[in-house]
Biotite code that builds the C-alpha atoms (Angstrom):
import biotite.structure as struc

atoms = struc.array([
    struc.Atom([150.422, 48.368, 3.746], chain_id="A", res_id=1, res_name="UNK", atom_name="CA", element="C"),
    struc.Atom([148.757, 46.680, 6.694], chain_id="A", res_id=2, res_name="UNK", atom_name="CA", element="C"),
    struc.Atom([148.846, 47.998, 10.268], chain_id="A", res_id=3, res_name="UNK", atom_name="CA", element="C"),
    struc.Atom([146.906, 47.374, 13.467], chain_id="A", res_id=4, res_name="UNK", atom_name="CA", element="C"),
    struc.Atom([145.609, 49.793, 16.082], chain_id="A", res_id=5, res_name="UNK", atom_name="CA", element="C"),
    struc.Atom([145.073, 48.418, 19.600], chain_id="A", res_id=6, res_name="UNK", atom_name="CA", element="C"),
    struc.Atom([143.234, 49.865, 22.594], chain_id="A", res_id=7, res_name="UNK", atom_name="CA", element="C"),
    struc.Atom([142.054, 48.244, 25.806], chain_id="A", res_id=8, res_name="UNK", atom_name="CA", element="C"),
    struc.Atom([139.837, 49.104, 28.728], chain_id="A", res_id=9, res_name="UNK", atom_name="CA", element="C"),
    struc.Atom([139.305, 46.776, 31.682], chain_id="A", res_id=10, res_name="UNK", atom_name="CA", element="C"),
    struc.Atom([135.967, 45.706, 30.177], chain_id="A", res_id=11, res_name="UNK", atom_name="CA", element="C"),
    struc.Atom([136.796, 45.680, 26.452], chain_id="A", res_id=12, res_name="UNK", atom_name="CA", element="C"),
    struc.Atom([139.811, 45.258, 24.181], chain_id="A", res_id=13, res_name="UNK", atom_name="CA", element="C"),
    struc.Atom([140.022, 45.741, 20.440], chain_id="A", res_id=14, res_name="UNK", atom_name="CA", element="C"),
    struc.Atom([142.646, 45.402, 17.708], chain_id="A", res_id=15, res_name="UNK", atom_name="CA", element="C"),
    struc.Atom([141.624, 46.972, 14.405], chain_id="A", res_id=16, res_name="UNK", atom_name="CA", element="C"),
    struc.Atom([143.415, 46.019, 11.191], chain_id="A", res_id=17, res_name="UNK", atom_name="CA", element="C"),
    struc.Atom([143.586, 48.697, 8.516], chain_id="A", res_id=18, res_name="UNK", atom_name="CA", element="C"),
    struc.Atom([145.231, 49.203, 5.135], chain_id="A", res_id=19, res_name="UNK", atom_name="CA", element="C"),
    struc.Atom([147.089, 52.499, 4.817], chain_id="A", res_id=20, res_name="UNK", atom_name="CA", element="C"),
    struc.Atom([149.267, 53.990, 2.077], chain_id="A", res_id=21, res_name="UNK", atom_name="CA", element="C"),
    struc.Atom([153.044, 54.016, 2.451], chain_id="A", res_id=22, res_name="UNK", atom_name="CA", element="C"),
    struc.Atom([154.255, 57.149, 4.214], chain_id="A", res_id=23, res_name="UNK", atom_name="CA", element="C"),
    struc.Atom([151.278, 57.245, 6.600], chain_id="A", res_id=24, res_name="UNK", atom_name="CA", element="C"),
    struc.Atom([152.114, 58.765, 9.978], chain_id="A", res_id=25, res_name="UNK", atom_name="CA", element="C"),
    struc.Atom([151.076, 57.079, 13.253], chain_id="A", res_id=26, res_name="UNK", atom_name="CA", element="C"),
    struc.Atom([148.513, 59.759, 14.108], chain_id="A", res_id=27, res_name="UNK", atom_name="CA", element="C"),
    struc.Atom([146.886, 59.405, 10.686], chain_id="A", res_id=28, res_name="UNK", atom_name="CA", element="C"),
    struc.Atom([146.867, 55.605, 11.003], chain_id="A", res_id=29, res_name="UNK", atom_name="CA", element="C"),
    struc.Atom([144.910, 55.862, 14.256], chain_id="A", res_id=30, res_name="UNK", atom_name="CA", element="C"),
    struc.Atom([142.402, 58.237, 12.666], chain_id="A", res_id=31, res_name="UNK", atom_name="CA", element="C"),
    struc.Atom([142.006, 56.014, 9.585], chain_id="A", res_id=32, res_name="UNK", atom_name="CA", element="C"),
    struc.Atom([141.403, 52.934, 11.760], chain_id="A", res_id=33, res_name="UNK", atom_name="CA", element="C"),
    struc.Atom([138.061, 54.192, 13.040], chain_id="A", res_id=34, res_name="UNK", atom_name="CA", element="C"),
    struc.Atom([138.956, 53.146, 16.606], chain_id="A", res_id=35, res_name="UNK", atom_name="CA", element="C"),
    struc.Atom([137.201, 56.270, 17.901], chain_id="A", res_id=36, res_name="UNK", atom_name="CA", element="C"),
    struc.Atom([133.927, 54.800, 16.652], chain_id="A", res_id=37, res_name="UNK", atom_name="CA", element="C"),
    struc.Atom([134.466, 51.845, 19.005], chain_id="A", res_id=38, res_name="UNK", atom_name="CA", element="C"),
    struc.Atom([135.969, 53.865, 21.873], chain_id="A", res_id=39, res_name="UNK", atom_name="CA", element="C"),
    struc.Atom([134.571, 57.428, 21.740], chain_id="A", res_id=40, res_name="UNK", atom_name="CA", element="C"),
    struc.Atom([136.724, 58.443, 24.712], chain_id="A", res_id=41, res_name="UNK", atom_name="CA", element="C"),
    struc.Atom([139.879, 58.100, 22.591], chain_id="A", res_id=42, res_name="UNK", atom_name="CA", element="C"),
    struc.Atom([141.208, 61.429, 21.312], chain_id="A", res_id=43, res_name="UNK", atom_name="CA", element="C"),
    struc.Atom([143.946, 60.596, 18.772], chain_id="A", res_id=44, res_name="UNK", atom_name="CA", element="C"),
    struc.Atom([145.392, 64.110, 19.030], chain_id="A", res_id=45, res_name="UNK", atom_name="CA", element="C"),
    struc.Atom([146.125, 63.839, 22.772], chain_id="A", res_id=46, res_name="UNK", atom_name="CA", element="C"),
    struc.Atom([146.376, 60.132, 23.689], chain_id="A", res_id=47, res_name="UNK", atom_name="CA", element="C"),
    struc.Atom([149.807, 58.583, 24.294], chain_id="A", res_id=48, res_name="UNK", atom_name="CA", element="C"),
    struc.Atom([150.713, 55.876, 21.800], chain_id="A", res_id=49, res_name="UNK", atom_name="CA", element="C"),
    struc.Atom([153.490, 53.495, 20.904], chain_id="A", res_id=50, res_name="UNK", atom_name="CA", element="C"),
    struc.Atom([154.569, 50.834, 18.438], chain_id="A", res_id=51, res_name="UNK", atom_name="CA", element="C"),
    struc.Atom([154.942, 47.366, 19.970], chain_id="A", res_id=52, res_name="UNK", atom_name="CA", element="C"),
    struc.Atom([155.416, 48.824, 23.471], chain_id="A", res_id=53, res_name="UNK", atom_name="CA", element="C"),
    struc.Atom([157.840, 51.626, 22.558], chain_id="A", res_id=54, res_name="UNK", atom_name="CA", element="C"),
    struc.Atom([156.397, 55.105, 23.127], chain_id="A", res_id=55, res_name="UNK", atom_name="CA", element="C"),
    struc.Atom([156.194, 57.426, 20.122], chain_id="A", res_id=56, res_name="UNK", atom_name="CA", element="C"),
    struc.Atom([157.175, 60.947, 21.134], chain_id="A", res_id=57, res_name="UNK", atom_name="CA", element="C"),
    struc.Atom([155.665, 62.621, 18.050], chain_id="A", res_id=58, res_name="UNK", atom_name="CA", element="C"),
    struc.Atom([152.895, 60.500, 16.456], chain_id="A", res_id=59, res_name="UNK", atom_name="CA", element="C"),
    struc.Atom([152.244, 63.169, 13.820], chain_id="A", res_id=60, res_name="UNK", atom_name="CA", element="C"),
    struc.Atom([155.820, 62.710, 12.547], chain_id="A", res_id=61, res_name="UNK", atom_name="CA", element="C"),
    struc.Atom([156.367, 58.955, 13.045], chain_id="A", res_id=62, res_name="UNK", atom_name="CA", element="C"),
    struc.Atom([156.173, 57.121, 9.709], chain_id="A", res_id=63, res_name="UNK", atom_name="CA", element="C"),
    struc.Atom([154.596, 53.669, 9.940], chain_id="A", res_id=64, res_name="UNK", atom_name="CA", element="C"),
    struc.Atom([156.046, 50.464, 8.510], chain_id="A", res_id=65, res_name="UNK", atom_name="CA", element="C"),
    struc.Atom([154.152, 47.484, 7.167], chain_id="A", res_id=66, res_name="UNK", atom_name="CA", element="C"),
    struc.Atom([152.969, 45.276, 10.030], chain_id="A", res_id=67, res_name="UNK", atom_name="CA", element="C"),
    struc.Atom([153.234, 47.934, 12.769], chain_id="A", res_id=68, res_name="UNK", atom_name="CA", element="C"),
    struc.Atom([150.816, 47.750, 15.698], chain_id="A", res_id=69, res_name="UNK", atom_name="CA", element="C"),
    struc.Atom([149.953, 51.132, 17.173], chain_id="A", res_id=70, res_name="UNK", atom_name="CA", element="C"),
    struc.Atom([149.038, 50.812, 20.841], chain_id="A", res_id=71, res_name="UNK", atom_name="CA", element="C"),
    struc.Atom([146.961, 53.531, 22.479], chain_id="A", res_id=72, res_name="UNK", atom_name="CA", element="C"),
    struc.Atom([147.717, 54.046, 26.175], chain_id="A", res_id=73, res_name="UNK", atom_name="CA", element="C"),
    struc.Atom([145.141, 55.048, 28.783], chain_id="A", res_id=74, res_name="UNK", atom_name="CA", element="C"),
    struc.Atom([146.333, 57.537, 31.404], chain_id="A", res_id=75, res_name="UNK", atom_name="CA", element="C"),
    struc.Atom([147.277, 56.051, 34.762], chain_id="A", res_id=76, res_name="UNK", atom_name="CA", element="C"),
    struc.Atom([144.705, 56.524, 37.518], chain_id="A", res_id=77, res_name="UNK", atom_name="CA", element="C"),
    struc.Atom([147.374, 56.384, 40.208], chain_id="A", res_id=78, res_name="UNK", atom_name="CA", element="C"),
    struc.Atom([151.148, 56.589, 40.200], chain_id="A", res_id=79, res_name="UNK", atom_name="CA", element="C"),
    struc.Atom([152.600, 53.042, 40.388], chain_id="A", res_id=80, res_name="UNK", atom_name="CA", element="C"),
    struc.Atom([154.828, 53.995, 43.349], chain_id="A", res_id=81, res_name="UNK", atom_name="CA", element="C"),
    struc.Atom([151.840, 55.311, 45.266], chain_id="A", res_id=82, res_name="UNK", atom_name="CA", element="C"),
    struc.Atom([149.862, 52.152, 44.460], chain_id="A", res_id=83, res_name="UNK", atom_name="CA", element="C"),
    struc.Atom([152.676, 49.994, 45.935], chain_id="A", res_id=84, res_name="UNK", atom_name="CA", element="C"),
    struc.Atom([152.783, 52.174, 49.052], chain_id="A", res_id=85, res_name="UNK", atom_name="CA", element="C"),
    struc.Atom([149.013, 51.833, 49.463], chain_id="A", res_id=86, res_name="UNK", atom_name="CA", element="C"),
    struc.Atom([149.205, 48.034, 49.136], chain_id="A", res_id=87, res_name="UNK", atom_name="CA", element="C"),
    struc.Atom([152.060, 47.864, 51.647], chain_id="A", res_id=88, res_name="UNK", atom_name="CA", element="C"),
    struc.Atom([150.088, 49.926, 54.164], chain_id="A", res_id=89, res_name="UNK", atom_name="CA", element="C"),
    struc.Atom([147.092, 47.582, 53.836], chain_id="A", res_id=90, res_name="UNK", atom_name="CA", element="C"),
    struc.Atom([149.266, 44.573, 54.775], chain_id="A", res_id=91, res_name="UNK", atom_name="CA", element="C"),
    struc.Atom([150.317, 46.151, 58.064], chain_id="A", res_id=92, res_name="UNK", atom_name="CA", element="C"),
])
């Protein structure tokens, strides 16, 4: 079956298409995609991921379906609430 693995940095984005056997788990799909060869900073065992914007709580247990797109999420540099507070303070 066909899946995609997506990852983005501010300077580079990539979507990798890969064929995987039925029953493949999300974590295995990421490893099979070779995305770590493009983005060495990605650690499939620890990075947060989701399918079409919905977070997967246990990627090692989540069985993929044909056409799924696994999205790898970078950690936030700053809490969104704090970022809004900082922007509001700058306007004053």
